[in-house]
C-alpha positions as CSV (number, residue, x, y, z in Angstrom):
1,X,0.8,5.1,4.9
2,X,0.2,1.5,4.1
3,X,2.4,1.8,1.0
4,X,5.5,1.6,3.2
5,X,4.4,-1.9,4.3
6,X,3.9,-3.0,0.7
7,X,7.2,-1.4,-0.3
8,X,9.1,-3.6,2.2
9,X,7.4,-6.9,1.3
10,X,7.0,-6.6,-2.5
11,X,9.0,-8.2,-5.3
12,X,7.9,-5.3,-7.6
13,X,10.7,-2.9,-8.6
14,X,10.7,0.2,-6.4
15,X,10.4,2.6,-9.3
16,X,7.2,0.8,-10.4
17,X,5.7,1.0,-6.9
18,X,6.5,4.7,-6.8
19,X,4.8,5.1,-10.2
20,X,1.8,3.2,-9.0
21,X,1.4,4.8,-5.6
22,X,2.1,8.4,-6.6
23,X,-1.5,9.1,-7.8
24,X,-2.9,7.6,-4.6
25,X,-0.7,9.8,-2.5
26,X,-1.7,12.8,-4.5
27,X,-5.4,11.9,-4.2
28,X,-5.1,11.5,-0.4
29,X,-3.3,14.9,0.0
30,X,-5.9,16.7,-2.1
31,X,-8.8,14.7,-0.7
32,X,-8.4,16.1,2.8
33,X,-8.4,19.7,1.6
34,X,-11.2,19.1,-0.8
35,X,-13.4,17.6,2.0
36,X,-12.7,20.7,4.2
37,X,-13.3,23.0,1.3
38,X,-16.8,21.7,0.6
39,X,-17.8,23.1,4.0
40,X,-15.5,26.2,3.9
41,X,-16.7,27.4,0.4
42,X,-20.2,28.3,1.7
43,X,-18.7,30.4,4.5
44,X,-15.7,31.9,2.7
45,X,-16.1,32.7,-1.0
46,X,-12.9,32.3,-3.0
47,X,-11.5,29.6,-0.8
48,X,-10.4,27.2,-3.5
49,X,-6.8,27.6,-2.7
50,X,-7.5,26.0,0.7
51,X,-7.2,22.6,-1.1
52,X,-3.7,23.3,-2.3
53,X,-2.5,24.9,0.9
54,X,-3.8,22.0,3.0
55,X,-2.1,19.4,0.7
56,X,1.2,21.3,0.8
57,X,1.0,21.8,4.6
58,X,0.5,18.1,5.2
59,X,3.2,17.2,2.8
60,X,5.7,19.4,4.7
61,X,4.3,18.4,8.1
62,X,4.5,14.6,7.5
63,X,8.0,15.0,6.3
64,X,9.1,16.2,9.8
65,X,8.6,12.9,11.7
66,X,10.0,10.9,8.7
67,X,13.2,12.9,8.6
68,X,13.5,13.1,12.4
69,X,13.0,9.4,13.0
70,X,15.3,8.4,10.2
71,X,18.1,10.3,12.1
72,X,17.7,8.2,15.2
73,X,19.9,5.1,14.9
74,X,18.0,1.8,14.8
75,X,20.4,0.5,17.5
76,X,19.6,3.4,19.8
77,X,17.5,3.0,22.9
78,X,13.8,2.7,22.6
79,X,13.2,5.9,24.7
80,X,15.1,8.0,22.1
81,X,12.7,6.8,19.4
82,X,9.8,7.7,21.7
83,X,11.1,11.2,22.5
84,X,12.0,12.0,18.9
85,X,8.6,10.6,17.8
86,X,6.6,12.7,20.2
87,X,8.6,15.9,19.5
88,X,8.4,15.5,15.8
89,X,4.7,14.8,16.0
90,X,4.2,18.0,17.9
91,X,6.4,19.8,15.3
92,X,4.3,18.3,12.6
93,X,1.0,19.5,14.2
94,X,2.4,23.0,14.8
95,X,3.7,23.3,11.2
96,X,0.4,22.1,9.6
97,X,-1.6,24.4,12.0
98,X,0.6,27.4,11.3
99,X,0.4,27.0,7.5
100,X,-3.3,26.3,7.3
101,X,-4.1,28.8,10.1
102,X,-2.3,31.6,8.3
103,X,-4.2,30.8,5.1
104,X,-7.5,30.7,6.9
105,X,-6.8,34.1,8.5
106,X,-5.9,35.6,5.1
107,X,-9.1,34.2,3.6
108,X,-11.2,35.5,6.4
109,X,-9.5,39.0,6.3
110,X,-10.3,39.3,2.6
111,X,-13.9,38.5,3.4
112,X,-14.2,41.3,6.0
């Protein structure tokens, strides 16, 4: 998330920043699922897809507050940003939980 700070204060061309930061974003997305998979693999054989599902779920989930908060006008009242921020954060959590929860349930049902 620190890349958005660099993006705003850098003299480097935006396309070059995108090219430089894309591998870091991918590593971060895959890293979360990989860390969880290292524990999950001993309990649930065949759980490699957990890495990709978690990365995808977070990619979708994080997009929700980004899109929601970009719709609120900057000149709008502070409380509107707060309400949209809270509601979109809840929606993000529910989305990530639903996608990963469904995958975990599928993996566990195959095991049984």
